[in-house]
C-alpha positions, 0 to 999 in steps of 0.5 A: 723763238728769237727776238729778231730774225735775220734778213736772210731768214725772212727775205726767203719768204715769197708770201705769208699766210696768217691764220690756221683755219679752213681758209688759211689752210686753203691759201697755203695750198693755193700758194704752194700750187701757184708760186714758183716751185723754189719759193717759201711760204711763211705760215703764222698761227698761234695753235695750228689746230684747224682754227675755230672749227676745231676749237669751238664747233666740232659738235655743230652739225654742218650745213655743207654736204660731205662731197663739198668737204671732200672737194675742198680736201682735194682742191689743190695738188698739195692736199692730194699728196697729203691724203696719199701719204697719210696712213689710212684710215685717216680723216679724209678716207673716213669722210669718203666713207660717209654718204656724200649727199648728206651733211655731217658733224663738223668734227669730220671736217675738223679732223680733215683740217688736222690732217691737212695742217700736219701735212703742210707743216711738214712741207719743205716749202712751208716755214711755220711760226706758232705766233700771233701777228701784232703789227704789220706795215708796208716797207716801200723801199724793199717792196715787202710787208714787215710783220711783227709776230709774237711767240705764243709760248715765250711772248718774244717778238720777231719780224718776218717779211714777204711781198704778199700777206694773206689774212685769214683771221676769222670772225667772232660772234656778234653781240649788240647792246639791249635797249635801255630800260630793261627792268632786268638784264639777263646774263650773256651766254656766248654763242660759242657755248650754246652751239656746243651741247657738252659745254652748254650743259655744264654752263647752266644749272640743271636743277633750277628753273632757267629761261634762256633768250635766243636772239636770231633766226638763222642757222646758228639760232635754230641750232641753239634752239635745238640744243635747248630742246634736247637738253630739256629732254635729257639733263635739264628738265626745267630749262625753257627758252624765249625765241626773239625773232624778226622773221615771221617765216624762216628762210630755207636754201632751195635747190634750183638744179644748177644753183641754190637760192639762199645758198649762204643765208637759208637754212640747210641740213639738220637745222632746216629739218628741225625748223620745218618740223617744229618751229615754222609757221604755227608748228611751234604751237602744236609741237613738243618743242613749243612746250619748251620754247616760246616765240617772241615776235620782233617783226614790225620795225625798231619800236615794236622790237624794242617793246618786245624786248622790254616786255619779254627779256627781263623774264630770261636768266640768260641770253645768247645772240645768234645774229652774225659774226664780226671780222677780227680787226687787222693788226695794222695802223693803215686804214683799209677796206676789203674788196669782196670780189678780188680778195684784195684790200683798198686804201680809201685815201688812194682809192686803189688796191693796197699792194700785196695785201689779201684776205679770205675766209669768214672774215673776208668772204667773196660777194656773190650774186645769184641768178635772181639778184640776191647778194650774199657772202659766200662762207664755207670750205668749198666756197673759200676754195673756189674763191681762192682758185679764182683769185690767187693766180691774180694775186701772184701774177707779179711773181716771175716763174 
């Protein structure tokens, strides 16, 4: 990559999408559909491998039904063309063969992202940059964003400009410090490791008495507990776990016909089945899983939780925190906040939207309110696509057709 791009090269870009995961791919597809037919879209990602789904989570069971993955994969005209022109069998045709009402391993969704990425990279309106954005600023006299990007291989930098930028840079597992006073602090095991059984098995000894603390009670935590139990039955017979949970009763997604209660926060699929069969209520006491996993009650408030940690956490050799995800900070000096309803960013000083700056994906999800008033943030392939189908036409309204 050259150190500098000429004005001619970069002024051609009508928009830039930063990120190559499910949301970034969906934004590129929506921009191709909504922007004028002669416009070019810049796409920046260090790898173009389908984001963290393929990098970290291919072994994770989805909480999304197959037909929703297919709806994402057919959500815009450019995706349909890629599916038509890619030699079969391909990842999308293979997805179509799976039971549409079942969930599936995320490797199937990840393979679809590979196919869509390859198709978009070949698209004559997409200019790709295998790089990371290290700085971005609004150039008011030119009414464009100027992004400083660094090539993944050479580390050379260059500048690209466009009137619109959409950040789809994802999120990473949240970690928080433990209370002071622990007599022994266990070694932190990254959630990305404990969610991937093959890597998890390689990371911890298989011939020693090992106890792992698992913090949390949502989808990720339940899958980690399932992984621990299965490792204990196969390759790690001395493995045990302490499950630190504030929830006395687990929360499940409930199908209400034309809507789903706890659609984004309730357990679904394989995680829900494992929890219902083995963990919820007093089932843990009577289940084989209860011989491996001990529940530590962290309900009752901050002080009770702290006491539970002080008493039980020193008995753990490792601990994994399945307590949510943190958004990756934007590479810019300007302070902004995200509007979860429009996909735009707000300047807190001006108290208005930042011109030409947008976000989507797990780092910048849509806020949704269900019919009984629960507020959640919509994370999932089809949820990203539906959000973008609604907001991208508004993002690009100033562009003349």
